Every structure is written in C-alpha cells, then in structure tokens.
C-alpha positions as CSV (number, residue, x, y, z in Angstrom):
1,M,27.8,-25.3,-54.9
2,T,26.8,-21.8,-56.3
3,A,27.5,-18.5,-54.8
4,R,23.9,-18.0,-54.2
5,V,23.1,-21.2,-52.2
6,K,26.5,-20.4,-50.3
7,S,24.6,-16.9,-49.7
8,V,21.3,-18.4,-48.4
9,L,23.1,-21.3,-46.2
10,Q,25.9,-18.3,-44.7
11,Q,22.6,-16.4,-43.5
12,W,20.7,-19.6,-42.3
13,D,24.1,-20.1,-39.7
14,D,24.0,-16.6,-39.1
15,I,20.0,-16.6,-38.1
16,F,20.6,-19.7,-36.3
17,K,23.4,-18.6,-34.0
18,E,20.9,-15.4,-33.4
19,I,18.5,-17.6,-32.2
20,K,21.1,-19.7,-30.1
21,S,22.3,-16.4,-28.6
22,L,18.9,-14.7,-27.8
23,Q,17.9,-18.4,-26.1
24,S,21.1,-17.7,-23.9
25,D,19.7,-14.2,-22.9
26,V,16.7,-15.5,-22.2
27,E,17.8,-18.4,-20.0
28,L,19.9,-15.7,-17.8
29,F,17.1,-13.4,-17.9
30,K,15.0,-16.3,-16.4
31,S,17.8,-17.3,-13.8
32,G,18.4,-13.4,-13.1
33,L,14.6,-12.8,-12.5
34,T,14.4,-15.7,-10.0
35,N,17.2,-14.8,-8.5
36,H,15.8,-11.2,-8.3
37,K,12.5,-13.0,-6.6
38,E,14.7,-15.3,-4.4
39,S,16.6,-12.0,-2.8
40,S,13.5,-9.7,-2.8
41,K,11.4,-11.5,-0.4
42,Q,12.4,-10.1,2.9
43,P,13.5,-6.4,1.3
44,A,11.3,-5.2,4.0
45,R,12.7,-7.9,7.1
46,S,16.4,-6.6,6.2
47,L,15.3,-3.1,6.6
48,I,13.3,-3.0,9.4
49,N,16.4,-5.8,11.4
50,Q,18.3,-2.4,11.4
51,G,15.4,-0.5,13.2
52,I,13.8,2.3,11.8
53,N,11.8,5.5,12.9
54,L,8.3,6.9,11.5
55,C,6.5,9.9,13.0
56,I,3.5,10.8,11.3
57,Y,1.7,14.1,11.0
58,A,-2.0,14.0,10.8
59,D,-5.1,16.3,11.4
60,P,-7.9,15.5,13.6
61,M,-10.0,16.6,11.1
62,Q,-9.1,14.2,8.4
63,P,-8.0,11.0,10.8
64,P,-6.1,8.6,8.0
65,Y,-7.7,5.9,9.5
66,S,-6.6,3.2,6.8
67,L,-3.5,3.5,8.7
68,N,-5.1,2.2,11.5
69,A,-5.8,-1.0,10.4
70,L,-2.1,-1.1,8.3
71,V,-0.4,-0.4,11.6
72,K,-2.1,-3.6,13.3
73,L,-1.0,-5.6,10.8
74,L,2.5,-4.6,11.0
75,G,1.7,-5.2,14.5
76,E,1.4,-9.0,13.5
77,Q,4.5,-9.7,12.0
78,Y,7.3,-6.8,13.5
79,N,7.9,-5.8,17.4
80,I,6.3,-2.2,16.7
81,S,6.3,0.7,19.1
82,V,3.6,3.4,19.1
83,S,2.9,6.3,20.6
84,V,0.2,9.5,19.9
85,F,1.1,13.3,20.9
86,V,-1.1,16.0,20.6
87,H,0.9,18.8,19.4
88,S,0.4,22.2,21.5
89,S,-1.8,24.0,18.4
90,M,-4.2,21.4,19.5
91,H,-6.7,21.5,21.8
92,N,-8.9,19.3,23.1
93,I,-9.4,16.2,20.5
94,P,-11.4,13.1,21.0
95,D,-10.3,10.5,23.3
96,D,-10.4,7.6,20.1
97,L,-8.0,9.9,18.5
98,K,-5.6,9.7,21.6
99,N,-6.5,5.7,21.4
100,F,-5.8,5.9,17.7
101,F,-3.6,2.6,17.1
102,P,-5.1,-1.1,18.2
103,E,-3.3,-2.0,21.5
104,N,-2.8,-5.8,20.7
105,G,-0.2,-6.5,19.5
106,L,1.6,-3.5,19.4
107,K,5.0,-3.0,22.4
108,D,4.6,-0.4,24.5
109,K,8.2,-0.1,25.2
110,C,11.0,1.1,23.0
111,E,13.5,-1.6,24.0
112,N,14.0,-4.3,21.1
113,V,11.8,-2.7,18.7
114,D,11.8,-2.9,14.7
115,I,9.3,-0.2,14.3
116,K,9.2,3.0,16.3
117,L,6.1,5.1,15.4
118,R,5.0,8.2,16.8
119,L,1.6,9.6,15.4
120,V,1.2,13.7,15.8
121,W,-2.1,15.0,15.8
122,K,-1.6,18.5,14.4
123,P,-3.5,20.9,12.0
124,V,-2.1,19.9,9.0
125,G,-4.8,19.8,6.5
126,L,-6.4,16.7,4.2
127,D,-3.2,15.5,3.6
128,P,-1.2,13.4,6.0
129,S,2.8,13.2,6.1
130,L,5.5,10.5,7.1
131,V,8.7,11.3,7.9
132,V,10.9,8.2,7.7
133,S,14.3,8.4,9.7
134,P,17.5,7.3,9.9
135,V,16.6,8.0,5.9
136,N,17.0,11.5,7.2
137,G,15.0,14.1,4.7
138,T,12.4,11.6,4.0
139,T,9.0,13.0,3.6
140,I,6.0,11.0,2.3
141,L,2.7,13.0,1.3
142,G,-0.9,12.0,1.6
143,E,-2.5,9.2,3.1
144,V,-2.6,6.7,0.6
145,N,1.3,7.2,-0.5
146,I,1.7,6.8,3.6
147,A,-0.5,3.1,2.8
148,R,1.8,2.6,0.1
149,Y,5.2,2.5,1.9
150,L,3.3,0.9,5.4
151,C,2.2,-1.8,3.0
152,S,6.3,-2.5,1.3
153,L,6.9,-3.4,4.5
154,I,4.1,-6.0,5.1
155,D,3.9,-9.9,3.7
156,G,0.6,-10.9,2.6
157,D,-2.1,-10.2,0.4
158,L,-2.1,-6.5,1.5
159,S,1.3,-5.9,0.0
160,L,2.3,-3.9,-3.1
161,N,4.7,-6.3,-4.1
162,F,4.9,-9.2,-6.8
163,D,5.1,-11.9,-4.1
164,S,2.0,-10.9,-3.0
165,S,-1.1,-12.9,-4.1
166,L,-2.9,-9.6,-5.2
167,G,0.8,-8.8,-7.0
168,C,0.2,-9.8,-10.5
169,P,1.3,-6.5,-12.4
170,L,-2.5,-5.9,-13.8
171,N,-3.7,-5.9,-9.7
172,I,-0.3,-3.6,-9.0
173,L,-1.5,-1.7,-11.6
174,L,-5.3,-1.5,-10.5
175,I,-4.1,-1.0,-7.0
176,D,-2.0,2.1,-8.3
177,H,-4.8,3.5,-9.9
178,W,-7.2,3.2,-7.6
179,L,-5.0,5.3,-4.7
180,D,-4.4,7.9,-7.0
181,S,-8.1,8.1,-7.7
182,I,-9.4,8.1,-3.9
183,H,-6.4,10.9,-3.6
184,K,-7.8,12.8,-6.8
185,N,-11.2,12.4,-6.5
186,I,-12.1,11.8,-3.1
187,V,-9.9,13.5,-0.5
188,H,-9.1,16.6,-3.1
189,G,-12.5,16.3,-5.4
190,K,-15.5,18.2,-5.9
191,Q,-18.7,16.6,-5.2
192,S,-18.9,16.1,-9.0
193,D,-15.6,14.0,-8.7
194,F,-16.9,12.5,-6.1
195,L,-20.5,11.5,-7.4
196,S,-18.3,10.2,-10.8
197,I,-16.1,8.1,-8.9
198,E,-19.1,6.6,-6.7
199,K,-20.6,4.9,-9.8
200,I,-17.6,3.2,-10.2
201,I,-17.6,2.4,-6.6
202,K,-21.0,0.9,-6.9
203,S,-20.6,-1.3,-10.1
204,K,-17.3,-2.8,-8.5
205,L,-18.9,-3.7,-5.6
206,N,-21.7,-5.1,-7.3
207,E,-19.5,-7.4,-9.1
208,S,-17.2,-8.5,-6.2
209,L,-16.8,-8.5,-2.6
210,C,-13.7,-5.9,-2.8
211,I,-12.4,-2.9,-5.1
212,I,-9.5,-5.2,-7.1
213,N,-11.3,-8.6,-5.8
214,E,-12.6,-10.7,-3.6
215,K,-9.7,-9.8,-1.1
216,V,-8.8,-6.6,0.9
217,S,-6.7,-4.6,-0.5
218,V,-5.2,-1.5,0.6
219,V,-7.5,0.0,-1.6
220,D,-10.4,-0.5,0.5
221,L,-8.7,0.4,3.5
222,C,-8.1,4.0,2.1
223,L,-11.6,3.7,0.3
224,W,-13.4,3.0,4.2
225,S,-11.2,6.1,5.2
226,A,-11.7,8.2,3.0
227,L,-15.8,7.9,2.7
228,K,-15.7,7.8,6.5
229,N,-14.0,11.6,6.5
230,M,-16.9,12.5,4.6
231,Q,-19.4,11.1,7.2
232,L,-20.9,8.6,5.0
233,E,-19.8,5.6,7.3
234,K,-24.0,4.8,8.0
235,K,-24.7,5.2,3.8
236,I,-21.7,2.9,3.2
237,I,-22.7,0.5,6.0
238,H,-26.0,0.4,4.7
239,Q,-25.6,0.0,0.9
240,Y,-22.6,-2.4,1.1
241,S,-23.1,-4.2,4.2
242,K,-21.3,-7.5,2.2
243,W,-17.9,-5.0,1.7
244,Y,-18.1,-3.3,5.0
245,E,-18.2,-7.1,6.8
246,K,-15.3,-7.9,4.9
247,I,-13.1,-4.9,5.7
248,S,-14.4,-4.3,9.2
249,P,-12.1,-7.1,11.1
250,Y,-9.0,-5.3,10.0
251,F,-10.5,-1.7,11.6
252,L,-11.5,-3.6,15.1
C-alpha cells in the first residue's frame, strides 16, 4: 500500500470520526432541547407559586385596554387579587376606569392568591409602567411591554413561548415586530406613521381574521387598545367587523 493511499485512508478515517462526533453532539443537543422544553413548560407557574405583586401605573387619558383582557385570562388560570386606586393628583375619573378589571374569575381577597395586582390611575403620559415585586427595582415601561410580561405568565395561544400554538419562531418574530410597530407608529407615532401602518393593518385583516393568522394574539389586543385610544373604535368596528367579533369576547 502506497503512502498516498495510506494518507487518503487516514483522511477518510478522520472524517468518519468527525461525523460520529457530530452525530453525538446532535443527539446531545436534541436531548437537551427536549429536557429544556419539559423543564420550561411551567416556569411561570413555578414563579407564581412563590407569590408575586404587580403594580401598574397608568394614565386615565390612555387606558391600557389590552391589560384588561390579559388580566381576565390570568384570572382563569391563577388565583388573582385586583384592586384599583386613584392617585391624589387625579380628580373625578370615569366609573368604568374605577372598575377597570373584570370581576368574573378574580378574587377580591388577599389570602391564598398567586398574583396580587394593583392599578393606580396617575398622570404618567402615554406609557403605563409595571413594577414587579419581590424582584425589587424591576420596572417595565409601555403597554406592549407590560403585555409581553403578562403573556409570559399565561398558558395558551396568547403566550409568547414555544409551547404556544402560535409559538413557532416565525410567529414569535412577527408578534415582537408588530408590538414594536404598535408602540412606535401608533402610540408614539405621527399621523403619517399611523397612515403607513394602517395600510398594512388593512392588508392583513383582508387576508385573515387576525393580524398574525386566524387566531387572536397579544398583537390584536394591543392594536385594539391603541386604536380605541385614538377614538377610532366606531370606525374599526364598522370597517373590520369580523376582526372585532373575534377579539371582543376577550374584553367582555
């Protein structure tokens, strides 16, 4: 056997060894991914079992309507106590804001609750804020970001995790993109920004029942909230009646 043949055989032997090593790495990766999925199915439940306190500061001129729906969903899965307060700097806010959260499924006592949530109406401007305790100093700013956080606690289609039926990587990317667009182009945008995104909304809702696909996501809830705060409620109900019929049960 010539030296050249020996060299080629050695190269093949090295290649096979590398392939076997890669196969082993792939199997380990798949095993780790499976274990990760199993261990991450109830991360929120594990956290909530310790009990968490949430305090939301919101402006009555810009109510975060999406949070109304998300808290309702939380109340279906956890024991949750809610209370609404009016800051001393505020006077005579509407009754519907004093009773902002749905009573059905929510606890009015503070014993044996998983989540204790307080809403404080205060002149904070366009962006509500959420303070999470016992993680001291953790503040989440903006309705879409608060919605992201609350969604991480919810099991189901609105959840921003890979166990959700909406939770393929592409849909996660689309959800994040839309939430950022709502915050930038509608909540904080100029008229030209809104007109631009309105065309995209029209195109999406002409193609499917909801923004991401046929199922309601957190995007639809935040979009409805932003449009309602722009006093476009009647126009949207008339123009996109099927979409409104799809999302309205979440706010009842």
